[in-house]
C-alpha positions as CSV (number, residue, x, y, z in Angstrom):
1,X,-43.6,33.5,105.5
2,X,-44.4,35.0,102.2
3,X,-47.7,36.5,101.1
4,X,-49.8,34.8,98.4
5,X,-51.2,37.2,95.9
6,X,-54.6,36.0,94.6
7,X,-54.8,36.6,90.9
8,X,-51.0,37.3,90.4
9,X,-50.3,38.0,86.8
10,X,-54.0,38.4,86.0
11,X,-55.5,41.4,84.2
12,X,-56.3,43.1,87.5
13,X,-52.7,42.7,88.9
14,X,-50.8,46.0,88.9
15,X,-47.6,44.1,88.1
16,X,-49.0,42.9,84.8
17,X,-49.2,44.7,81.5
18,X,-51.9,44.4,78.8
19,X,-50.7,41.4,76.7
20,X,-52.8,39.3,74.4
21,X,-52.5,36.6,71.7
22,X,-53.4,37.5,68.1
23,X,-56.9,36.1,68.8
24,X,-57.3,38.5,71.7
25,X,-56.9,36.0,74.6
26,X,-55.2,37.8,77.6
27,X,-51.8,36.3,78.4
28,X,-51.2,36.3,82.2
29,X,-47.9,38.0,83.0
30,X,-46.1,39.7,85.9
31,X,-43.2,42.2,85.9
32,X,-40.4,41.1,88.3
33,X,-38.4,43.4,90.4
34,X,-34.9,44.0,89.3
35,X,-32.1,42.2,91.0
36,X,-29.0,44.0,92.3
37,X,-26.2,44.6,89.8
38,X,-23.9,42.6,92.0
39,X,-26.2,39.6,92.1
40,X,-26.6,39.8,88.3
41,X,-22.9,40.0,87.8
42,X,-22.4,37.0,90.0
43,X,-24.9,35.0,87.9
44,X,-23.0,36.1,84.7
45,X,-19.8,34.8,86.1
46,X,-21.3,31.4,87.1
47,X,-22.8,30.9,83.7
48,X,-19.8,32.0,81.7
49,X,-17.7,29.6,83.7
50,X,-20.0,26.7,82.8
51,X,-20.4,27.9,79.2
52,X,-17.3,29.9,78.1
53,X,-18.7,30.7,74.6
54,X,-21.9,32.4,75.7
55,X,-22.2,36.2,75.4
56,X,-24.3,38.2,77.8
57,X,-26.6,40.6,76.0
58,X,-28.4,42.2,78.9
59,X,-28.2,41.6,82.6
60,X,-31.7,42.1,83.9
61,X,-34.3,40.1,85.9
62,X,-37.4,42.1,84.9
63,X,-38.6,39.6,82.1
64,X,-38.2,35.9,81.5
65,X,-37.6,33.9,78.2
66,X,-41.3,33.9,77.2
67,X,-41.4,37.7,77.9
68,X,-38.4,38.1,75.6
69,X,-40.0,36.2,72.8
70,X,-43.6,37.5,73.0
71,X,-43.7,40.6,75.1
72,X,-40.7,42.8,73.9
73,X,-38.6,42.1,77.0
74,X,-41.1,43.8,79.3
75,X,-42.6,41.0,81.6
76,X,-42.6,37.4,82.6
77,X,-45.0,34.9,81.2
78,X,-45.2,31.4,82.6
79,X,-44.1,28.8,80.1
80,X,-47.3,26.9,80.7
81,X,-48.9,29.5,78.3
82,X,-46.6,28.8,75.4
83,X,-48.9,26.2,73.7
84,X,-51.8,28.6,73.8
85,X,-49.6,31.5,72.4
86,X,-48.2,29.4,69.6
87,X,-51.7,28.2,68.6
88,X,-53.5,31.5,68.8
89,X,-50.6,33.4,67.1
90,X,-50.6,30.9,64.2
91,X,-47.1,29.4,64.8
92,X,-46.4,26.0,63.3
93,X,-44.0,23.2,64.1
94,X,-41.0,22.8,61.9
95,X,-39.8,19.3,61.0
96,X,-36.2,19.9,62.0
97,X,-33.1,22.2,62.1
98,X,-32.9,22.2,58.3
99,X,-36.1,24.4,58.2
100,X,-35.0,26.9,60.7
101,X,-34.5,30.6,59.8
102,X,-33.4,33.6,61.8
103,X,-36.4,34.8,63.9
104,X,-37.8,31.3,64.5
105,X,-38.2,29.9,67.9
106,X,-36.6,27.0,69.7
107,X,-38.6,25.5,72.6
108,X,-37.0,23.3,75.2
109,X,-38.6,20.6,77.3
110,X,-37.1,18.9,80.4
111,X,-40.3,16.8,80.7
112,X,-41.9,15.2,77.7
113,X,-45.1,17.4,77.5
114,X,-44.1,20.4,79.4
115,X,-42.2,23.4,77.9
116,X,-39.5,24.9,80.1
117,X,-37.7,27.4,78.0
118,X,-37.8,29.4,74.7
119,X,-35.1,31.0,72.6
120,X,-35.1,33.2,69.4
121,X,-32.8,32.1,66.5
122,X,-30.3,34.8,65.7
123,X,-27.9,32.9,63.4
124,X,-27.6,29.7,61.5
125,X,-24.5,28.2,59.9
126,X,-24.0,25.0,57.9
127,X,-21.3,22.6,59.3
128,X,-20.4,21.0,56.1
129,X,-17.9,18.5,57.8
130,X,-20.6,17.1,60.2
131,X,-23.6,17.7,57.8
132,X,-25.3,19.6,60.6
133,X,-26.2,23.2,61.4
134,X,-24.8,25.5,64.1
135,X,-27.7,27.4,65.4
136,X,-27.2,30.5,67.7
137,X,-30.0,31.9,69.8
138,X,-30.8,34.7,72.3
139,X,-32.7,33.8,75.4
140,X,-33.3,35.0,79.0
141,X,-32.1,32.5,81.6
142,X,-34.7,32.9,84.4
143,X,-33.8,36.0,86.4
144,X,-30.0,35.6,85.6
145,X,-29.9,37.7,82.4
146,X,-30.2,37.5,78.6
147,X,-27.6,35.4,76.7
148,X,-26.5,34.8,73.2
149,X,-25.6,31.1,72.9
150,X,-25.6,27.9,70.8
151,X,-28.9,25.9,71.1
152,X,-27.2,23.2,73.3
153,X,-25.7,25.7,75.8
154,X,-28.6,26.1,78.2
155,X,-29.0,25.5,81.9
156,X,-29.6,21.7,82.6
157,X,-33.1,22.4,84.1
158,X,-34.4,23.5,80.7
159,X,-33.8,20.0,79.2
160,X,-32.4,18.9,75.9
161,X,-35.7,18.0,74.1
162,X,-36.1,20.7,71.4
163,X,-38.8,21.8,69.0
164,X,-38.5,24.5,66.3
165,X,-41.5,26.7,65.6
166,X,-42.2,29.6,63.2
167,X,-44.8,32.1,62.4
168,X,-43.5,32.5,58.8
169,X,-46.3,32.2,56.2
170,X,-44.8,29.4,54.1
171,X,-46.4,27.0,51.7
172,X,-46.2,23.3,52.4
């Protein structure tokens, strides 16, 4: 039987850090304990077998994908807070891959209205033959480590529905 911590991730939780949106709203968060190096290495082997082209950037379990994108890789933030963070930090939705630039965000959904994962764009190349773009991102895969990968190379549970967001100040 595991204990339930009332207020886990809240401002009074010792495992949380001070974290707020641009508007000042507290973002609930919780720092996870590190996994053993052997366990992290086993996860890396599992994922690199499934996706041979991914590159591990950092094998740690302390933060999650939202913590990577919005908390400098220091803590975990539940993806349920993504919409609030995007709104209060003045992000706006891009119309498609053609507008994406390095530093923009890719959000994934497995269920129509629920975000499951976030990644940061680190490279974008034109694929002239297919008239498409090859977009490379960095993201934390749960507690399995941080990986550099193409936008379609993610664990199945994150889903394939993608949105592109930016905080760039651009005229429309």
